LOMARFI-248530 format. One line per field, with one value per residue: residue number from 1; residue in three letters; chain; x, y, z negated of N, C-alpha, C, O in turn. Coordinates in steps of 0.001 Angstrom, whole numbers, plus 500000, padded with zeros to 6 digits. Layout:
BEGIN
nr <- c(NUM|...)
rest <- c(ALA|...)
kette <- c(A|...)
neast <- c(X|...)
nnorth <- c(Y|...)
nup <- c(Z|...)
caeast <- c(X|...)
canorth <- c(Y|...)
caup <- c(Z|...)
ceast <- c(X|...)
cnorth <- c(Y|...)
cup <- c(Z|...)
oeast <- c(X|...)
onorth <- c(Y|...)
oup <- c(Z|...)
end
This chain:
BEGIN
nr <- c(1|2|3|4|5|6|7|8|9|10|11|12|13|14|15|16|17|18|19|20|21|22|23|24|25|26|27|28|29|30|31|32|33|34|35|36|37|38|39|40|41|42|43|44|45|46|47|48|49|50|51|52|53|54|55|56|57|58|59|60|61|62|63|64|65|66|67|68|69|70|71|72|73|74|75|76|77|78|79|80|81|82|83|84|85|86|87|88|89|90|91|92|93|94|95|96|97|98|99|100|101|102|103|104|105|106|107|108|109|110|111|112|113|114|115|116|117|118|119|120|121|122|123|124|125|126|127|128|129|130|131|132|133|134|135|136|137|138|139|140|141|142|143|144|145|146|147|148|149|150|151|152|153|154|155|156|157|158|159|160|161|162|163|164|165|166|167|168|169|170|171|172|173|174|175)
rest <- c(MET|VAL|ARG|LYS|GLY|ALA|PRO|TRP|LEU|LYS|PRO|VAL|LEU|VAL|GLN|ALA|ALA|TRP|GLY|ALA|ALA|ARG|LYS|LYS|ASN|SER|TYR|PHE|GLN|ALA|GLN|PHE|LEU|ARG|LEU|LYS|THR|ARG|HIS|GLY|ALA|LYS|THR|VAL|SER|PRO|LEU|GLU|ILE|ARG|ARG|ALA|GLU|ASP|ILE|ALA|PRO|ALA|PHE|ASP|ARG|LEU|GLY|ASP|GLY|ALA|GLU|PHE|LEU|PHE|VAL|CYS|ALA|ASP|PRO|LEU|LEU|ALA|SER|ASN|ARG|VAL|ARG|ILE|ASN|ILE|LEU|ALA|ALA|GLY|ALA|HIS|LEU|PRO|THR|ILE|SER|SER|ALA|ARG|GLU|TYR|VAL|GLU|ALA|GLY|GLY|LEU|ILE|SER|TYR|GLY|PRO|ASN|ILE|PRO|ASP|LEU|PHE|ARG|ARG|ALA|GLY|ASP|TYR|VAL|ASP|LYS|ILE|LEU|ARG|GLY|ALA|LYS|PRO|GLY|ASP|LEU|PRO|VAL|GLU|GLN|PRO|THR|LYS|PHE|ASP|LEU|VAL|ILE|ASN|LEU|ILE|ALA|ALA|LYS|ALA|VAL|GLY|LEU|SER|VAL|PRO|SER|MET|LEU|LEU|ALA|ARG|ALA|ASP|GLU|VAL|ILE|GLU)
kette <- c(A|A|A|A|A|A|A|A|A|A|A|A|A|A|A|A|A|A|A|A|A|A|A|A|A|A|A|A|A|A|A|A|A|A|A|A|A|A|A|A|A|A|A|A|A|A|A|A|A|A|A|A|A|A|A|A|A|A|A|A|A|A|A|A|A|A|A|A|A|A|A|A|A|A|A|A|A|A|A|A|A|A|A|A|A|A|A|A|A|A|A|A|A|A|A|A|A|A|A|A|A|A|A|A|A|A|A|A|A|A|A|A|A|A|A|A|A|A|A|A|A|A|A|A|A|A|A|A|A|A|A|A|A|A|A|A|A|A|A|A|A|A|A|A|A|A|A|A|A|A|A|A|A|A|A|A|A|A|A|A|A|A|A|A|A|A|A|A|A|A|A|A|A|A|A)
neast <- c(509474|509410|509182|506792|504849|505075|505015|505321|507720|510291|512971|515559|518011|519478|520218|522147|522747|525128|526649|529858|531894|532705|530644|528645|525811|524771|526358|525650|522959|523160|524467|522512|520499|521674|521736|518970|517990|519196|517888|515947|516776|519008|521342|522939|523996|526163|526517|528965|529004|530771|530950|529172|529745|530024|527565|526143|527980|527646|525082|525567|526950|525048|523480|521544|519890|518903|516302|515246|516128|517599|517945|520148|520039|521639|523485|524712|523431|520809|520834|521057|518788|516754|518127|519038|516586|515691|517640|517199|514573|515026|516408|514420|514021|512489|512636|513473|513399|514257|513331|510869|511275|512583|510572|508839|510410|510209|510679|509664|508719|508722|509678|509922|511092|508932|509845|509034|507761|509940|511379|509525|509535|512166|512016|510559|512537|514307|512679|512468|515129|515508|513876|515335|516176|518778|520713|522052|520503|518192|516222|517253|515459|513673|512428|508881|506811|506130|506286|504684|505065|503853|504382|502386|502686|505366|505294|503711|505387|507485|506167|504656|502021|500530|499618|496330|496154|498581|498399|496294|497504|499252|500522|500592|499729|500956|499561)
nnorth <- c(419217|416668|417043|418551|417283|414613|413771|411430|410423|410868|412846|411932|410851|411142|409367|409945|409053|409206|409399|409452|411949|413914|414387|416883|417426|415402|415830|418464|418087|416526|418346|420360|418969|418602|421279|421929|420173|420905|422292|420536|417873|415784|414785|414461|411933|411291|408799|407844|406694|405322|403363|400478|398318|399456|399787|397742|397457|400053|399997|398225|399844|401487|403095|402271|404385|405501|406961|407317|406938|409080|409272|410554|412127|410408|408870|406327|405442|405464|403429|401308|401253|399382|397450|399088|399801|397278|396584|398685|398157|395755|396726|398064|400731|403557|404933|408001|410168|412268|411408|409784|407204|405752|405263|403752|401532|400458|402218|404553|407303|410056|413288|415570|417314|417243|415292|414842|417328|419062|418334|419119|421864|422359|421902|424169|426094|425341|425875|428694|429401|428442|430181|432436|433641|434569|432250|433084|435198|434152|433457|431670|429017|427659|424454|424084|422377|419820|416479|414436|411321|408406|405299|402942|400259|399997|401562|400006|397794|398722|399321|401700|404124|406143|409496|410702|413304|413698|411760|412840|414990|413831|413177|410747|407558|404521|401443)
nup <- c(284565|283554|280783|280506|282150|281531|278615|277251|277971|276234|276394|274985|275517|278547|281395|284052|287289|289831|293055|294620|293202|294876|296565|297082|296818|295110|292851|292129|291536|289243|287541|287424|286152|283662|282797|282746|280822|278546|276484|275670|275578|273767|274813|277960|279878|282265|284758|286660|289857|292308|294228|295468|293805|291329|290182|288614|286355|285344|284277|282252|280527|279448|276741|273754|273195|275493|277314|279861|283346|285524|288894|291089|294327|296804|299362|298873|296530|297440|299352|297682|296155|295491|294000|291897|290706|289890|287991|286193|285381|284070|281901|280665|281414|282665|285967|287505|290248|293080|295465|297315|298238|296271|294426|295961|296080|293592|291480|288854|289057|291331|292369|294762|297748|300617|303140|305919|306369|306164|308463|310415|310035|310695|313393|314104|313774|315820|318015|317817|318271|320863|322153|322131|319753|317490|315745|313382|312578|311604|308745|305783|304561|301786|300687|300875|300466|298256|296991|294631|293440|291975|290402|289271|288768|288072|285770|284075|283872|282284|280019|279777|279690|282022|281796|282555|283480|284787|286770|288234|289439|291181|294463|295624|294437|293460|293118)
caeast <- c(508327|509417|508694|505413|503947|505215|505548|505600|509141|511009|514357|516577|519254|519217|521309|522130|523683|525380|527711|531183|531834|532960|529388|528145|524399|524613|527033|524863|521747|523530|524735|521222|519811|522300|521293|517546|517675|519972|517026|515029|517432|520215|522505|522848|525167|526290|527152|529536|528996|531485|530754|528086|530211|529972|526184|525853|528723|527072|523958|526139|527418|523916|523260|520180|519114|518456|514858|514946|517255|517399|518830|520397|520005|522962|523343|525088|522362|519611|520940|520994|517677|516044|518998|519006|515292|515636|518467|516525|513425|515587|516799|513205|514211|511808|513524|512939|514273|513649|512966|509768|511744|512917|509316|508368|511274|510008|510909|508452|508184|509606|509168|510913|510561|508301|510827|508426|507537|511240|511684|508628|510026|513412|511560|510209|513816|514788|511819|512866|516449|515320|513186|516270|516597|520134|520645|522510|519464|517054|516366|517364|514221|513629|511241|507641|505885|506755|505449|504775|504664|503891|504221|501766|503232|506611|504928|503263|506543|508308|505301|504187|500742|500688|498457|495430|496489|499685|497870|495473|498396|500087|500177|500403|499825|501117|498887)
canorth <- c(418394|415516|417423|419017|416329|413262|413860|410087|410200|411802|412819|411948|410619|411022|408747|410428|408312|409848|408774|410058|413325|414852|414624|418062|417365|414564|416489|419609|417596|416121|419562|421007|418186|418964|422617|421930|419391|421416|422728|419490|416593|415863|414442|413972|411089|410909|407535|408082|405496|405643|402282|399583|397450|400211|399928|396829|397863|401290|399602|397595|400921|402247|402993|401957|405605|406007|406976|407134|407041|409989|408864|411664|411830|410041|407749|405061|405046|405200|402115|400315|401649|398211|396898|400016|399680|395969|396695|399600|397437|394800|397487|398770|402161|404115|405723|409239|410662|413286|410785|408831|405855|405073|404808|402665|400383|399999|403257|405052|408588|410931|414616|416175|417897|416392|415220|415141|418767|419682|418108|419965|423237|422421|422054|425588|426800|425031|426628|430102|429540|428254|431376|433545|434153|434208|431437|433851|436148|433430|433332|430347|428746|426571|423611|424653|421289|418812|415312|413728|409933|407645|403863|402405|398918|400214|402059|398850|396922|399254|399553|403089|404484|407462|410352|410970|414634|413528|411005|413744|415873|413045|413112|409322|406650|403130|400618)
caup <- c(284852|282661|279453|280550|282787|281000|277261|276771|278223|275372|276875|273938|276236|279975|282138|285429|288129|291112|293839|294524|292696|295970|297271|296374|296495|293919|291737|291690|290887|287879|286775|287216|285135|282380|282444|282445|279634|277411|275391|275246|275348|272963|275610|279331|280067|283670|285127|287982|290685|293538|295192|295058|292725|290073|289708|287499|285155|284807|283426|281058|279646|278919|275303|273341|273072|276788|277490|281270|284263|286653|289977|292006|295761|297276|300308|298242|295622|298239|299985|296607|295296|294968|292958|290754|290037|289224|286785|285271|284812|283116|280715|280250|281648|283831|286822|288055|291305|293935|296736|297199|298563|295020|293834|296810|295807|292229|290479|288205|289501|292102|292696|295640|298982|301614|304226|307226|306470|306444|309882|311200|309923|311477|314778|314276|313954|317173|318932|317760|318904|322298|322657|322176|318445|317094|314527|312235|312179|311020|307288|305188|303839|300816|300888|300345|300167|297416|296732|293363|293672|290726|290572|288061|288539|287320|284436|283296|283637|281186|278868|279693|280299|282624|281482|283680|283998|285719|287912|289026|290198|292086|295876|295919|293293|293878|292095)
ceast <- c(508260|508809|507228|504460|504000|505801|505863|507028|509901|512477|515374|517941|518903|520431|521193|523170|523892|526542|529024|531068|532063|531700|528629|526686|524165|525196|526188|523543|522050|523789|523435|520444|520375|521794|519834|517217|518382|519080|516098|515699|518671|521451|522107|524131|525276|526999|527685|529655|529613|531312|529714|528480|530158|528579|525902|526668|528189|525895|524441|526586|526278|523785|521810|519294|518586|516945|514445|516203|516870|518427|518950|520328|521421|522799|523689|523975|521082|519667|520899|519810|516903|516838|518978|517697|515133|516443|517813|515330|513902|516010|515621|513367|513389|512789|512767|513919|513551|513194|511912|510196|512115|511660|508746|509172|511171|510290|509600|507885|509219|508889|510248|510280|509974|509182|510191|508147|508831|511625|510804|509119|511355|513077|511152|511474|514351|513990|512220|514201|516320|514604|514062|516721|518024|520056|521069|521483|518262|517263|516537|516115|514393|512422|510017|506628|506646|505765|505748|504219|504867|503604|503675|502249|504510|506311|504508|504440|507416|507457|504830|502785|500878|499443|497634|495699|497599|499235|497033|496312|499200|499582|499928|500604|499903|500561|499191)
cnorth <- c(417227|415885|417823|417950|414942|413301|412496|409680|411234|411780|412993|411764|410382|410388|409219|409673|409090|409164|409494|411525|414331|415133|415710|417951|416571|415249|417650|419185|417197|417343|420302|420277|418490|420311|422614|421177|419901|421762|421620|418186|416796|415664|414089|413197|410672|409565|407722|406761|405862|404587|401328|398697|398142|400228|399037|397182|399161|400970|398909|398643|401736|402022|402668|403193|406145|405884|406806|407337|407991|409615|410020|411198|411584|408864|406387|404557|404730|403816|400984|400561|400459|397604|397773|399878|398337|396017|397600|398919|396418|395461|398258|400282|402605|404957|406899|409712|411730|412712|409709|407398|405063|404520|403656|401392|399923|401000|403780|406297|409327|412252|415298|416693|416844|416409|415445|416632|419512|419517|418974|421408|423405|422573|423492|426428|426586|425816|428101|430334|429400|429442|432626|434122|433695|433401|432205|434847|435470|433267|431870|430136|427588|425692|424259|423583|420190|417680|414740|412333|409159|406180|403284|400989|399034|400709|400905|397949|397410|399651|400974|403212|405925|408292|410650|412343|414541|412763|411895|414667|415137|413110|411677|408540|405233|402261|399160)
cup <- c(283881|281326|279484|281066|282202|279589|276668|277110|277414|275761|275746|274580|277689|280626|283581|286225|289413|291788|293624|294128|293816|296785|296525|295954|295215|292695|291221|291071|289449|287007|286458|286129|283756|281896|281995|281162|278393|276222|274894|274925|274497|273830|277030|279557|281527|283825|286535|288726|292028|294624|294629|293883|291360|289443|288502|286246|284529|283893|282161|280043|279041|277417|274997|273275|274382|276900|278943|282089|285386|287713|290966|293450|296250|298234|299704|297345|296380|298869|298955|295674|294725|293814|291707|289989|289330|287923|285744|284611|283786|281818|280116|280336|282847|284644|287413|289111|292107|295268|296531|297484|297307|294359|294650|296582|294354|291134|289922|288877|290345|292342|293516|296909|299908|302859|305600|307431|306764|307913|310780|311196|310652|312961|315082|314501|315362|318201|318973|318463|320413|322940|322572|320849|318150|315795|313275|311735|311526|309520|306864|304350|302881|301137|300248|299963|299421|297158|295353|293607|292376|291020|289266|287746|287710|285912|283538|282940|282483|279975|278685|280264|280774|282330|282734|284292|285040|286959|288825|289890|291259|293523|296310|294636|293840|292767|292297)
oeast <- c(507178|508004|506483|503391|503057|506951|506597|507511|510122|513169|515966|518905|518105|521556|520212|524348|522935|527316|529264|530234|531650|531700|528048|526345|523437|524588|526025|523049|521277|523371|523269|519806|519623|521460|519495|516250|518178|519471|515519|515220|519294|522483|521058|525226|524548|527951|526915|530325|529031|531503|529412|527636|530241|528427|525463|526097|528273|525730|523797|526603|526525|523958|520946|518070|517883|516377|513403|517212|515916|519631|517970|520532|522292|522039|523020|523616|520347|518659|520724|519829|516442|516273|518911|517698|514502|515984|517868|515103|513263|515978|515800|512917|513574|513666|511592|515131|512392|512717|512054|509545|511977|511685|508228|508686|511960|510155|508534|506706|510423|507669|511344|509078|510452|509260|510762|508281|508832|512136|511273|509116|511639|513767|511373|511479|514793|514556|512302|514383|516945|514726|513618|517571|518424|519401|520495|521568|517405|518372|516025|515758|515159|511488|510117|505688|507670|504555|506905|503044|505925|502699|504403|502224|504717|506991|504906|504494|508021|507963|504622|502411|501289|498327|498177|495496|497558|499647|497055|495873|499771|498377|499159|501515|499029|501017|498713)
onorth <- c(416842|415128|417468|417734|414167|412911|412408|408678|412354|410798|414059|412442|409499|410840|408903|409660|409578|408442|410075|412254|415485|416040|415469|418343|417022|415244|417807|419856|417501|417373|420816|420906|418621|420470|423224|421520|419372|421550|421742|417451|417857|416298|413487|413746|409785|409254|407752|405833|406630|404873|401369|398361|397469|400639|399534|397207|399341|401602|398997|398377|402598|400914|402773|403071|407156|404830|406214|407841|407732|409640|410414|410022|412445|407942|405397|403380|403820|403111|399823|400123|400521|397284|397262|399841|398269|395547|397314|399087|396231|394837|399022|401021|402079|405614|406802|409667|412052|413457|408836|406463|403840|403427|402692|400294|399083|400667|403482|406337|409235|412310|415568|416534|415712|417422|416188|417141|420481|420449|419502|422083|424483|423282|423980|427353|427529|426360|428690|431332|430149|429668|433729|435011|432587|433828|431993|435302|436146|432967|430958|430980|426658|426148|424903|423856|419696|417900|414583|412175|409246|405856|403151|400567|398272|400324|400838|397400|396600|400243|401417|402500|406808|407840|410826|412534|415231|413087|411732|415081|415769|413100|411417|408813|404796|402322|398319)
oup <- c(283437|280782|278571|280495|282363|279384|275684|276584|277877|275490|275581|274224|278005|280417|284253|285865|290014|291160|292566|294665|293704|297618|295466|294838|294330|291625|290011|290165|288541|285850|285352|285286|282790|280721|280981|280482|277300|275074|273815|274061|274516|273609|277263|279440|281973|283110|287495|288272|292795|295806|293436|293053|290333|288293|287465|285156|283314|282850|281116|278842|278197|276910|275867|273297|274387|276616|279226|281594|286120|287460|291598|293749|296126|297938|299998|297392|295998|298914|299324|294524|293586|292769|290589|288758|288275|286883|284548|283413|282750|280758|279168|279461|283945|284083|287769|288903|291847|296124|295676|297018|297283|293794|294088|296854|293921|289956|290462|289226|290105|292496|293027|297126|299974|303554|306398|308544|307523|308533|311788|312226|311173|313693|316190|315313|316018|319149|320051|319160|321163|324144|322890|320825|318508|314844|312207|310594|310955|309078|307513|303528|303132|301795|299204|299216|299893|297113|294963|293939|291753|291788|288282|286590|286766|284961|282375|281839|281780|279022|277555|281196|280021|282588|283824|285491|286059|288073|290045|290963|292148|293772|297236|293854|294588|291625|291535)
end
């Protein structure tokens, strides 16, 4: 999405921040990012953040070649999302994540599953189980509804103009 929808973000160097390496979701997001950017970016540089005190030093280690910051889904990072976005804005780095909460806290863009829809679909599973279905017989489903959220205030703060094509596709635009 970054390459097709936002060519103004040239992924020369991607900084991926994630929490403790033992947290599989964050780790796999970082690995997926490495795989997806292999053909377009020169480097993916993970910043391992294990505790809140690691956040500011991680920004101190950023190189001048960083084009944007991808923030992996992680409870530690989510609880520090305002701080991360403030530090990223100070470094003139747009932030990209899979959770809309990062954009609401000052990040540039998020694209990820619609959480209320996931809860609704979980309720459908509960209904099926209560009606007698065996949980092991129910199929595992992937998210089907995704949200693209763009923060134009953050774009202006880092000196970016968001293409109208991308704005037209957005589910929500924060102005």
